[in-house]
N, C-alpha and C positions, 0 to 999 in steps of 0.2 A: 436494472434490466440486463441479464446476462445473455450474450449472443453466441458464445462459443464455449465448448468444454474440451478444449484440446489437451493433449498430453504429450510430454516430451519423452526423453529417454527413460527407459526402465519404468514406464508407466507413471512417471511423475507429472503432476499437473503443469500445463503450460503457464507461463507468466500471465497475470491478470492486468490488463490495461484499462484504466479508468478514463473515459472520454467525455468531454463536455464541449458542446457548441450550442450557442443560443438558437441557431436555426436548426429545426428538427431534421430537415432533409439532409443538410450537410453533416449533422451528427450521425445520421444513419449511414451516410456515404463513408465517413471515416471508420465507423464501427465495422461495417461490412468488409472494408479493405483490411483492417487489422485482423478480423476473424479469419479471413481468407488466407492469411499468412500464418495461421496455426496458433494464434494467441486467443486467450479468453478475453472477453470484453464486458465491461460494465458501463452502461450509459448513465451518467450522472444527471439528476434533474436540475432545473433552474435553481440558482442560488436564492432566488426570491421565494422559493418554497421551503427554505431552510437548509442548513448545511449539515444536519445530523448524519445523513447517509454518506456525505462526503467524509466526515470525520470518522465514521465507523468503518469505512472501506479498508479491506486488507489487500489493496492493490499493489502491484510491483512498479507501476509507472503511472503518473498523472499527465494526461495530454489534454490541453484545452485552448480555446480561443477567447482571450479576455477583451479583445478589441471590438468585436461586433456589437454595435449598439450600446456600448458602455461609455458613460462620461468619465469614469474613473478606472481605466484599465490598469494603471500602475498599482493602485490600492488593491485591486483584485488579484494581481500577480503576487503581491506580498501575502495576501490571504492564502492563495494556493500554495505558496512556498511553505507557510506554516502548517498547512494540512498535509502536504507531502512529507514533511519532516525529512528523514534521511533518504527517502525514495526519490527517484529522478522526476523532474518537472520539465516537460517539453511544451513550449508555448508556440502556438500557431497563429498566423495572421492570414486573412483572406486576400491579402495583397502582398506582393514581393517588395516590401518597403524597409529600407535600412533603419528608419526611425523606429518602426515597430520592433524589429529584431534587437536593436540596441536597448530600447526601453525594457524589453523582456529580460535580457541578460542582466541589466543593471538592477532589475527588480528581484533577481534571485533565480531565474530559470537556468537549468543546466544546458539547454539548447533552445534555439528559436529558428523558425523557418516560415516563409510564405508557402502555403500548401496547395492552393486551389488547382493549379495545373501541374502539380509536382508530387503526386502521391508516392511514387516509388522512392524518392529521396526521403520523404517523411518517414516511410516505413523502415528504410535503411538506418536513419538516425535514431528512430525509436528502438530498433533492435540493438544498435550499438550502445545506447544508454542502458538498456536492460542488461546487456552482457557485461558491461563495465561495472554496473551497480552490483551485479551478482558476484563478480570477482572481488570488488571492494568490500561487499557485505559478507564475504567469506568469514569475516570476524565481526561479531557484534559485541559491544561492551556496554555495561551499565553498572557503574560503581565497581563492586568487587566481583560481578558476574561476567564471565566470558563465554561466548557461544561461537563455536566453529561450525559454520553452515556446510562446509564441504565434508568434513569428517563426522559431522553430527555429534560433536563432543561439547560437553558443558562443564565448566568449572566455576565454583564460587569460593573466593578466598583461597585459591590454589588447590581446592579439594575437587577431585573428579566426581561428577554426578552422572550416573547412567540413566538415560531416559528412553522409553519406547517411542515409536514413531509419532503417535498422536500427541503425547505430552511434549515432545520436542517441538513439534509444529506449533502447538499452542504458545509455548514459551517464545519461540522465534517471532511469531506475529506480534506478541505483546512487546518484545524488546525493540522492534522497529519503530515504535511510537511510545517511548517510555513516558510514564506519568499521564498518559492519555487513556481513558477508559475505552475498551472495545466491547461492543454489545454481544450478547448471547447469539443473536442472529448472524452477526458478522463473523463470529468465530465458527459457527456451524458451516457457513459458506466457505470460509478460508481453509479450514482444516478437514472437514468432511465432504465438501463440495455439495452441500445441501442448501437449496434455495428456499426452503420452507421449514417451519418448526414441526418436527415429527412428534412432538409431545413427550419427549423423553428428557431425562436429566443428564444426558451424556456429557455435556460441557461441564456441569457442576461436578460430576464424578471424576472426570479427568483433571479438573482444576484442583480438587481435593488431593488427589494422588500427587499432582505436581507440587503443591504446597508442601506436602510431607517431605519431599526430596530437596526442594529449593530453600525452604525456610527453617526446617527443623534443625535444632542444634546450632543455629547461627545467631548473631547478635541482634538482628532485627529482621522483621518480615518484609520481603520485597513484593510478594504477590498480595493484592488486596482486592476486595469486592467493593465496587462503588454502587451504592444502592440506586436502583432504577436505571443504571447506565451500563453495567457490565463489570469487566475485570480490567485491572491495570497492573503494570509492573513499575514499582517505585524505583526511582534512581537514587534516592537518599532516604535516610530515616525520617519518619513523620515528626 
C-alpha cells in the first residue's frame, strides 16, 4: 500500500520507506508521519500472510516493530535483516526499553528506538539512516560490476558501460539485493512508479537492452530471468 508519491530534488522520487507494525492503527500512524515528512511509504502486510511482498520490495529503508505480540522477536529481526540486505533496518519498540533496543541491535538492526511518544526522533533517525545509506551506497559492487549512484556510472571489469536512466535504475535496484529475484510488478513500481500492471512489456524490453550492455562480450551473464519470480543480478557465475 503506497501512501505518498513524494519527489526530491530535480524531480527524483523521494526515498521509499517500508513500514510494518502488527497493530493496524499504529502502522497507519507511522506511515502518515513518514509521508508527511516527504517520503513515499509502503505498508507491509502481516508476515503471516507470506513474505513475498517483503522480499519483492524495492524500498530504501525497512522500519518495523518485531516486539508487539511476537514470541520470537529476535528471530524476526534476523529475518528482517536478511530481507533488508544492504538497506537500513530501523527497529521500533512500543516501549522505551533498553532490553528491546539492545536485542534489536544485536539482531542486526542499524538503529533501534522506543517510538510511541517520540515520533520526531524516530523520523530524524530514519532520515539519518537514509542519508548515510545513500552516501555509503554511492558505490554498489557485485563481483566485477561497479555502480556509482552519484555520477550514474557503470563499469564491468573496468570497462565503462553507458546506460540511459531507466536501464540504470533497473540495474541499481537489482544490485541492491544481488542473487535475489525482483518481480516484474516490483520493478514497475520502483523504476516507473506504477502501482499496477499496464499490460505492456516495458520491463522485459528494458531488461533485454540492459542485458545487451551488461552481459554481451563478457565471460558470464550476470542478469538472469528467474521463471515465475522476476529478474536477478548474479554475484557469481552459475
